[in-house]
C-alpha positions in Angstrom: -6.8 -52.3 2.9 -7.9 -49.3 4.9 -6.5 -48.2 8.2 -8.2 -46.3 11.0 -8.6 -42.5 10.3 -6.2 -40.0 12.0 -5.0 -36.5 11.7 -2.1 -35.2 9.5 -1.7 -38.2 7.3 -1.8 -40.8 10.1 -4.1 -43.0 8.0 -1.5 -43.2 5.3 1.2 -43.9 7.9 -0.6 -46.7 9.6 -1.5 -48.2 6.2 2.1 -48.2 5.2 3.1 -49.8 8.5 0.4 -52.5 8.2 1.4 -53.4 4.7 5.0 -53.7 5.8 4.2 -56.0 8.7 1.8 -58.2 6.6 4.2 -58.6 3.7 7.0 -59.3 6.1 5.0 -62.1 7.7 3.9 -63.7 4.4 7.5 -63.6 3.0 9.1 -64.5 6.4 11.3 -61.4 5.9 12.8 -59.1 8.4 10.7 -56.1 9.5 11.0 -53.2 7.0 11.8 -49.5 7.8 10.3 -46.4 6.3 12.5 -43.9 4.4 14.5 -41.3 6.4 12.9 -37.8 6.7 14.0 -35.1 4.3 15.2 -32.0 6.2 15.8 -28.6 4.5 17.2 -25.7 6.5 16.2 -22.2 5.4 19.2 -20.4 3.9 18.8 -17.3 6.1 16.8 -16.1 9.1 13.4 -14.8 8.2 13.7 -12.0 10.9 16.9 -10.8 12.4 17.9 -8.1 14.9 21.2 -7.5 16.8 20.1 -10.0 19.6 17.6 -12.4 17.9 17.2 -14.4 14.7 14.1 -16.4 13.6 15.1 -19.6 11.7 13.3 -22.6 10.3 12.9 -24.7 7.2 10.8 -27.7 6.0 10.6 -31.4 6.9 9.2 -34.3 5.0 8.7 -36.9 7.8 8.2 -39.8 5.3 5.3 -41.2 7.3 7.0 -41.3 10.7 6.5 -38.8 13.5 9.5 -36.4 13.4 10.5 -33.8 16.0 11.9 -30.5 14.6 15.0 -29.3 16.3 17.2 -26.2 15.7 20.8 -26.3 16.7 22.9 -23.2 16.6 26.3 -21.9 17.7 29.0 -19.3 17.6 30.9 -20.4 14.5 30.0 -24.1 15.2 26.8 -25.9 16.3 27.6 -25.9 20.1 24.9 -23.5 21.2 21.4 -24.0 22.6 19.1 -26.7 21.1 15.6 -25.5 20.4 12.8 -28.1 20.5 10.1 -27.5 18.0 6.8 -29.2 17.1 6.3 -32.8 15.9 5.8 -33.2 12.1 3.6 -36.1 10.9 2.5 -37.5 7.5 4.0 -37.3 4.1 5.3 -34.4 2.0 7.5 -31.4 2.8 5.9 -29.3 5.6 7.2 -25.9 7.0 8.1 -26.0 10.6 7.1 -23.2 13.0 10.1 -20.8 13.0 12.1 -20.7 16.2 13.6 -17.5 17.7 17.3 -17.8 18.7 17.9 -15.2 21.4 20.8 -14.0 23.5 22.9 -13.2 20.4 25.5 -10.5 20.2 25.5 -7.7 17.6 27.9 -7.8 14.6 28.7 -11.5 15.2 28.8 -14.6 13.0 26.6 -17.6 13.8 25.7 -21.0 12.3 22.4 -23.0 12.6 20.8 -26.1 11.2 17.4 -27.7 11.2 17.3 -31.3 12.4 14.6 -33.9 12.2 14.7 -36.4 15.0 13.0 -39.9 15.0 13.5 -41.7 18.2 17.2 -41.5 19.0 18.2 -40.8 15.5 18.8 -37.3 14.1 18.6 -36.2 10.5 20.2 -32.8 9.9 19.7 -30.4 7.0 22.5 -28.3 5.6 24.3 -26.0 8.0 23.6 -22.3 7.3 25.3 -19.1 8.5 24.3 -15.5 9.3 25.7 -12.4 10.9 23.8 -10.3 13.3 23.4 -6.6 12.5 25.1 -3.7 14.3 23.1 -1.8 16.9 20.7 0.8 15.4 21.2 4.5 15.8 18.2 6.1 17.4 17.6 9.9 17.7 14.6 11.5 19.2 13.6 14.8 17.6 11.4 17.8 18.4 7.6 17.4 18.0 5.5 18.9 15.2 1.8 19.6 14.7 1.3 20.0 18.4 -2.4 20.5 19.0 -4.9 20.3 21.9 -5.3 16.5 21.9 -2.6 15.3 19.6 1.0 15.8 18.4 3.3 14.2 15.8 6.5 12.9 17.4 9.4 10.7 16.3 13.0 11.2 15.1 15.4 9.3 13.0 16.5 5.6 12.9 19.4 4.0 11.2 18.4 0.3 11.3 21.8 -1.1 10.2 20.1 -3.6 7.9 18.1 -5.2 10.7 14.4 -5.9 11.0 13.5 -3.0 13.2 10.4 -2.6 15.3 10.0 0.8 16.9 7.7 2.9 18.9 7.3 6.2 20.9 7.0 5.9 24.6 5.3 8.9 26.3 4.0 9.9 29.7 3.0 13.0 31.6 3.9 12.1 35.2 5.3 8.5 35.5 8.2 7.5 33.3 8.1 4.0 34.7 4.7 3.3 33.2 4.7 5.0 29.8 2.0 4.7 27.1 3.3 3.4 23.8 2.4 4.3 20.2 3.9 1.7 17.8 5.1 2.6 14.3 5.3 0.6 11.1 8.2 -1.9 11.3 11.3 -1.1 9.2 12.4 -3.9 6.8 16.1 -4.8 6.3 17.9 -2.7 3.7 16.2 0.5 4.6 18.5 3.5 4.9 18.6 5.8 7.8 15.6 8.2 7.8 12.8 9.9 9.7 10.0 8.1 11.5 7.0 9.5 13.2 3.7 8.7 14.8 0.7 10.8 15.8 -0.1 10.7 19.5 -3.8 11.1 20.1 -6.0 11.3 23.2 -3.7 13.8 24.9 -5.1 16.3 27.4 -5.1 19.9 26.5 -2.7 22.3 28.4 -0.5 19.4 29.6 3.2 18.8 29.4 4.2 15.3 28.1 7.6 13.6 27.8 8.5 11.1 25.1 11.3 9.1 23.6 11.9 7.2 20.4 12.6 3.5 21.1 13.6 0.3 19.2 12.1 -3.0 20.4 13.2 -6.6 20.4 10.5 -9.2 21.2 8.4 -6.3 22.7 11.1 -5.0 25.0 13.1 -1.7 24.7 16.7 -2.4 23.7 17.7 1.0 22.4 16.2 4.5 22.8 16.8 8.1 21.9 16.9 11.0 24.4 13.8 12.2 26.3 12.1 15.2 24.9 9.1 17.4 26.0 6.0 18.8 24.4 3.2 21.0 25.7 -0.3 20.6 24.2 -2.3 23.7 23.5 -4.7 25.1 26.1 -8.3 25.3 25.2 -9.6 28.8 24.3 -12.3 30.3 26.5 -15.9 30.0 25.1 -16.0 33.8 24.8 -12.9 33.8 22.5 -14.5 31.1 20.3 -17.7 33.1 20.1 -15.8 36.3 19.3 -14.1 34.6 16.4 -17.3 33.8 14.7 -18.7 37.3 14.9 -18.2 40.0 12.3 -18.1 42.5 15.2 -16.8 40.8 18.4 -18.1 43.8 20.4 -21.7 42.4 19.8 -20.8 39.2 21.7 -21.6 39.8 25.3 -20.9 36.3 26.7 -20.5 32.7 25.9 -20.3 29.3 27.6 -20.3 25.6 26.7 -23.7 24.3 27.7 -22.5 20.8 26.8 -19.2 19.4 25.8 -17.5 15.9 25.7 -15.0 15.7 28.6 -12.2 13.9 26.8 -11.4 16.1 23.8 -11.4 19.8 22.8 -14.3 19.9 20.4 -14.6 23.7 19.8 -11.9 26.3 19.2 -10.9 29.5 17.6 -8.9 28.7 14.4 -6.8 31.0 12.2 -7.1 28.9 9.0 -7.0 29.0 6.1 -9.2 25.9 5.9 -12.0 25.0 3.4 -12.5 28.6 2.4 -12.4 30.0 6.0 -12.0 32.6 7.5 -14.5 34.7 5.6 -14.2 37.8 7.7 -11.1 38.9 9.5 -8.2 36.5 10.5 -10.0 33.8 12.5 -13.2 31.8 12.7 -14.9 29.3 15.0 -14.9 25.5 14.6 -16.8 22.7 16.3 -16.3 19.0 15.9 -17.7 15.7 17.3 -14.1 14.5 17.8 -11.1 16.8 18.3 -10.4 20.1 16.6 -6.9 18.7 15.9 -8.6 16.9 13.0 -9.4 20.2 11.4 -6.1 20.3 9.5 -4.9 19.9 6.0 -3.9 16.2 6.4 -5.9 15.2 3.3 -8.9 13.0 2.8 -6.8 9.8 3.1 -6.5 10.5 6.8 -9.3 9.6 9.2 -11.2 12.1 11.3 -12.1 10.0 14.3 -11.9 10.6 18.0 -13.8 9.4 21.1 -14.5 12.4 23.4 -16.3 10.3 26.0 -19.4 12.3 25.5 -22.3 10.0 26.4 -26.0 10.6 25.8 -27.6 13.6 27.6 -30.9 12.6 29.3 -32.7 15.9 28.5 -31.9 15.5 24.8 -33.2 11.9 24.6 -31.5 8.8 23.3 -29.5 8.8 20.1 -27.1 11.8 20.4 -23.5 11.3 21.4 -20.5 13.6 21.9 -22.8 16.6 22.1 -21.3 20.1 21.9 -23.6 23.1 22.5 -22.0 26.5 22.4 -24.3 29.2 24.0 -23.5 32.7 22.7 -25.0 35.9 24.1 -25.3 38.7 21.6 -26.5 42.3 21.6 -28.5 43.2 18.5 -28.1 47.0 17.8 -30.8 49.5 17.1 -32.3 48.9 13.7 -31.4 45.2 13.5 -34.1 42.9 12.1 -32.1 39.9 11.0 -29.2 37.8 12.4 -27.2 35.6 10.0 -24.0 33.6 10.0 -22.0 31.6 7.4 -20.9 28.0 7.9 -19.7 24.9 6.2 -20.6 21.4 7.5 -18.0 18.6 7.0 -18.2 14.9 7.7 -16.2 11.7 7.7 -19.4 9.8 7.2 -20.3 8.9 3.6 -23.7 10.3 2.3 -26.4 7.6 2.6 -29.9 8.7 2.0 -31.1 5.2 2.8 -29.9 5.6 6.4 -32.0 7.5 8.9 -28.8 8.3 10.9 -26.4 11.1 10.4 -24.4 13.5 12.5 -26.2 16.9 12.7 -25.7 20.6 13.2 -28.5 22.8 14.6 -28.7 26.5 15.3 -31.4 28.0 17.6 -32.3 31.5 18.8 -33.1 32.3 22.5 -34.1 28.7 23.4 -32.6 25.3 22.7 -35.2 22.6 22.5 -33.9 20.0 20.1 -34.2 16.3 21.1 -33.5 12.9 19.5 -35.1 9.5 19.7 -33.1 6.8 17.9 -32.7 8.1 14.3 -35.4 10.9 14.7 -34.3 14.4 15.4 -36.8 17.0 16.5 -35.6 20.6 16.2 -38.6 23.0 15.8 -36.5 26.1 16.5 -33.6 25.2 14.1 -33.0 28.2 11.8 -30.0 26.5 10.0 -32.2 23.8 8.4 -31.8 22.8 4.8 -34.5 22.3 2.1 -37.7 20.7 3.5 -36.7 21.5 7.1 -34.1 18.8 7.2 -31.4 19.4 9.7 -27.9 19.9 8.3 -26.2 16.5 8.0 -24.2 14.4 5.6 -27.5 13.5 4.0 -28.5 17.0 3.1 -30.4 17.8 -0.1 -30.3 20.6 -2.6 -28.1 23.5 -1.6 -27.3 21.7 1.7 -26.0 18.5 -0.1 -22.5 17.3 0.8 -19.8 16.6 -1.9 -16.1 15.4 -1.7 -15.1 18.7 -3.4 -16.6 20.7 -0.5 -14.1 19.0 1.8 -11.0 19.5 -0.4 -8.0 20.4 1.6 -9.2 18.7 4.8 -9.2 15.1 6.2 -13.0 14.9 6.0 -14.6 13.0 3.1 -17.4 15.4 2.2 -18.8 18.8 3.0 -21.5 21.3 2.1 -20.8 24.5 0.2 -20.4 27.6 2.3 -24.0 28.2 3.5 -25.8 31.0 5.3 -28.4 30.7 8.0 -30.7 33.6 9.1 -33.3 34.3 11.8 -35.4 37.4 12.5 -34.4 39.4 15.6 -35.3 42.5 17.5 -32.8 45.0 18.9 -31.5 44.0 22.3 -30.1 40.9 24.0 -30.4 37.4 22.4 -28.9 34.0 22.8 -27.7 31.8 20.0 -27.3 28.1 20.5 -25.0 26.2 18.2 -25.2 22.4 18.5 -23.2 19.6 16.9 -23.5 15.9 17.7 -22.9 12.3 16.6 -26.1 10.4 16.0 -26.2 6.6 16.5 -22.6 6.3 17.6 -19.2 8.1 17.5 -16.9 6.0 15.3 -16.2 8.8 12.8 -16.7 12.5 13.2 -18.2 15.6 11.7 -17.4 19.3 12.0 -18.7 22.7 11.3 -16.8 25.9 10.5 -18.6 29.2 11.4 -17.9 32.8 10.7 -19.3 36.2 10.0 -22.2 36.3 12.4 -23.8 39.7 11.8 -26.9 41.8 12.2 -28.6 43.5 9.2 -31.7 45.6 8.6 -33.7 43.2 6.3 -37.3 43.6 5.2 -39.9 41.4 6.9 -40.1 38.0 5.2 -36.6 38.2 3.6 -34.7 36.9 6.6 -36.3 33.5 7.7 -36.3 30.3 5.6 -34.0 27.5 4.7 -30.2 28.0 4.4 -28.9 29.5 1.2 -25.5 29.5 -0.5 -23.4 32.2 1.1 -22.8 33.9 -2.2 -26.5 35.0 -2.2 -26.6 38.7 -1.3 -28.3 39.7 1.9 -31.4 41.7 1.2 -31.1 44.9 3.2 -33.2 48.1 3.8 -36.7 48.6 5.0 -39.7 48.1 2.7 -40.1 50.9 0.2 -36.7 52.5 1.1 -34.5 50.7 -1.3 -31.3 48.8 -0.5 -29.2 49.8 2.4 -25.5 50.6 2.0 -22.4 49.3 3.9 -22.3 47.8 7.3 -21.4 50.3 9.9 -18.2 49.4 11.7 -19.7 49.8 15.2 -23.2 48.4 14.9 -23.1 46.1 12.0 -26.5 47.3 10.8 -27.1 48.3 7.2 -28.5 51.9 7.2 -31.5 52.5 5.0 -32.5 55.2 2.5 -29.3 55.4 0.3 -29.9 56.1 -3.4 -28.1 53.0 -4.8 -26.1 55.2 -7.3 -23.8 53.4 -9.7 -20.8 53.6 -7.4 -18.9 50.9 -5.4 -20.1 50.5 -1.9 -18.1 48.7 0.8 -19.9 45.5 1.8 -22.5 45.8 -0.9 -21.3 46.1 -4.5 -18.5 46.7 -6.9 -18.7 48.2 -10.4 -17.9 46.0 -13.4 -17.0 47.1 -17.0 -16.3 44.7 -19.8 -13.1 46.1 -21.5 -13.1 43.6 -24.3 -14.8 40.3 -25.3 -17.9 38.9 -23.5 -18.2 39.0 -19.8 -21.3 37.8 -17.9 -22.5 38.2 -14.3 -24.9 36.0 -12.3 -26.2 37.7 -9.2 -26.8 35.3 -6.3 -30.2 33.7 -6.9 -30.7 35.8 -10.1 -30.4 35.4 -13.8 -27.2 35.7 -15.9 -26.7 39.0 -17.8 -23.9 40.5 -19.9 -21.6 43.1 -18.3 -21.6 46.3 -20.2 -20.1 49.7 -19.0 -20.4 50.6 -15.3 -22.7 47.8 -14.2 -23.2 47.4 -10.4 -22.2 43.9 -9.3 -23.6 42.8 -5.9 -21.1 41.1 -3.6 -21.5 37.3 -3.9 -22.1 37.5 -7.6 -20.4 35.1 -10.0 -18.4 36.7 -12.9 -17.5 34.7 -16.0 -14.5 36.3 -17.8 -13.3 33.3 -19.7 -14.1 34.9 -23.0 -13.3 38.5 -22.2 -11.8 40.9 -19.6 -13.6 42.8 -16.9 -12.5 45.8 -14.9 -13.6 45.7 -11.3 -13.8 49.0 -9.4 -14.2 48.6 -5.7 -14.5 51.0 -2.7 -11.4 51.0 -0.6 -12.6 53.1 2.4 -15.4 55.3 3.6 -14.0 58.4 2.0 -14.8 57.2 -1.5 -11.4 55.7 -2.2 -11.0 53.3 -5.2 -9.2 50.1 -6.0 -9.2 48.8 -9.6 -8.3 45.5 -11.2 -8.5 44.0 -14.7 -9.3 40.2 -14.7 -9.6 37.7 -17.6 -9.5 34.0 -18.4 -11.6 32.6 -15.6 -14.8 32.5 -13.5 -14.9 33.8 -9.9 -17.1 35.0 -7.1 -16.5 38.5 -5.8 -16.7 39.4 -2.1 -15.0 41.8 0.3 -13.3 41.7 3.7 -13.9 44.6 6.0 -11.6 43.8 8.8 -8.6 46.1 8.6 -7.9 47.7 5.3 -10.8 46.8 2.9 -9.7 44.0 0.6 -11.7 42.8 -2.5 -11.6 39.0 -2.6 -12.2 36.9 -5.7 -12.7 33.2 -5.2 -12.1 30.9 -8.3 -15.4 29.1 -9.0 -15.1 25.6 -7.7 -17.2 24.0 -10.4 -15.4 25.4 -13.5 -12.4 23.9 -15.3 -11.3 21.3 -12.7 -13.0 18.0 -12.4 -12.4 15.5 -9.5 -8.7 14.9 -8.9 -7.3 11.5 -7.9 -6.4 11.1 -4.2 -2.8 11.5 -3.4 -0.8 8.3 -4.0 -3.3 7.0 -6.6 -2.4 6.9 -10.3 -5.1 8.3 -12.7 -7.3 5.7 -14.4 -6.0 4.9 -17.8 -8.0 6.4 -20.6 -9.9 8.8 -18.3 -10.0 12.4 -19.3 -7.5 14.6 -17.4 -9.2 16.8 -14.7 -8.0 20.1 -16.4 -7.6 23.3 -14.5 -8.9 26.8 -13.9 -7.1 30.1 -14.0 -7.4 33.9 -13.8 -5.2 36.7 -15.0 -5.1 39.8 -12.8 -3.6 43.3 -13.2 -4.5 45.4 -10.1 -4.1 48.8 -8.4 -5.4 48.5 -4.9 -5.9 45.7 -2.4 -7.1 42.5 -4.1 -6.8 38.8 -3.2 -7.7 35.8 -5.4 -8.2 32.5 -3.7 -7.6 29.1 -5.4 -8.1 25.6 -4.0 -4.6 25.3 -2.4 -3.4 28.9 -2.2 -4.2 32.6 -2.7 -2.4 35.6 -4.2 -2.6 39.1 -2.7 -1.3 42.3 -4.2 -1.7 46.0 -3.8 -0.3 46.6 -7.3 1.0 44.3 -10.0 0.1 41.7 -12.5 0.0 37.9 -12.1 -1.6 34.6 -13.2 -3.2 32.1 -10.7 -4.0 28.6 -11.9 -5.6 25.7 -10.1 -4.8 22.1 -11.1 -4.6 18.7 -9.4 -0.9 19.5 -8.9 -1.8 22.6 -6.8 -2.3 26.3 -7.1 0.4 28.0 -9.2 1.0 31.8 -9.0 3.3 33.5 -11.6 4.0 37.2 -11.1 4.6 39.2 -14.3 4.7 42.7 -13.0 5.3 44.2 -9.6 5.1 42.0 -6.5 2.6 39.7 -4.8 2.3 37.6 -1.7 1.2 34.0 -2.0 -0.5 32.2 0.9 0.3 28.5 0.8 -2.7 26.8 2.5 -1.0 23.4 2.9 2.3 24.7 4.3 0.7 27.5 6.4 3.2 30.0 5.1 3.3 33.2 3.0 5.8 33.4 0.1 6.7 36.9 -1.3 7.3 37.0 -5.1 8.7 39.6 -7.4 8.2 39.9 -11.2 9.4 36.8 -13.0 9.0 34.4 -10.0 6.4 31.7 -9.3 5.3 29.4 -6.5 3.2 26.2 -6.5 1.1 25.6 -3.5 0.7 21.9 -3.4 -2.2 19.8 -2.0 
């Protein structure tokens, strides 16, 4: 026999009832009754706070509609009765948990799940629980306060309760705060720190905040109110001055375009992704907020909506457009303008996609436009191979890799590149543009430094971007290579003899003291280092199988600084701001393969990433930079080693200063001491 169809087992229930009635009529028996429901009370609440408890269980209605009821009370079952849903069909079915409210902290209660059919109730076993004590909530001082964000929180002792918490914050109206909710704390968690990152804040603004604990979405406990003041945006002229090798050559700057909601361009002090390159600061631009230019790590997301819509004169397709307009004065003798930069992006490379955030540099006039996925930038002098604008989908020297973005929250970046454009002495305007293309869900950024003028032969200045380690060709045709940049004008003078001597800003002298040492000039072939060989700045020196003595100029009066280096491969450069410092950068592609992201275990059976190192024994100002830290010394001996664990520095003689990139601090070491700068 088949009964009418229904939901939740009603067909089976009606079939059972029909069989009962038919058999009773045939046998002239009394009407039969179905079995009583089976009710099971959960042994403990599934969620408990000092004022609430969430309880439930299962009911097998045995074919008869059964209403789920929760009874509870203080010690006994005299409290409020909670009416739940109706359970139908056959088999044990979980009931929708019910929230008991109005409880008192640190108090014993009883509860039971009851199944009711008509006027008859079928209880499960009575269970018991004790509400937790009130939590202890302490608001603490902010950290990582930027222009548009800050990390705030404090400590919470949850007292073994399910604890939902948040930070309420406001600028003017405490009665209507904004709220940033944190990750709920499960029972059994000891007292400890909690924090959230507030985003979308306004620059140069004072905010008030407090740490709060919530029950059913309402604040029941809170810490004290505290204040924070976001950073004020730097003037465009300050940002422009930070990117110039000689700030005196910057005669003015303005933001031609900038999203209104976030600070997208700033002067930063670093260190970050190999910057600064010259002096103690550099310029940064982003399609989101410059607060994302930190050492948060690639697991963090660089994403922010600056509210920058499309600009009609640029055409459809470009969002969150920032254009920094910089006025510069090229000194007498200048024929070439150049600057170094690194492009970073949260977008993954995808050559199959026509879209990609872009960076463009133009001289004296800005004419770039977009139309959908097409970018037209005929005056772009920072283009990559084939005239492609700089984007996450760059090719050749302009390609992006995860290693290029190491130490940042961005997923990939280019190497440090250099863009150049021919100039004439006098006033010029540089336009630096960065924008999202096709939407602004995730962001990109560009770090810029060492904008300078040089005297470069005709034809050696223009062209696609090059790796920044490639030496700048200087001097006029037929006169040989020029010498150092003058401090005032930034122009390389011509006509020097190029004798085998170190020259500030141009070359050091290398001598292989034992073993085999090779040098690869930027863009040139690899040759062995003998005795007294000139090594152009930007050259790559391989001393893994020998030792090289580097002699560098320390000042214009023919001073010298000398260092012996062995065991590694490095690129040699110099800093001219303040006392001249010879800088060696451990080669990024030697000895250390890709490291697992933090929090991930290495894949079983996979070869370990290894490491890279360099021994140094110096007299004079030298600095060696690794991936996560750098060692500086004016006299002493040390070892610097890069690994996935960080950059380790051990001092074996004298003293040295270690700059920890991740912790933004300098550690001073004496002989026999060491420091590990962690990722």
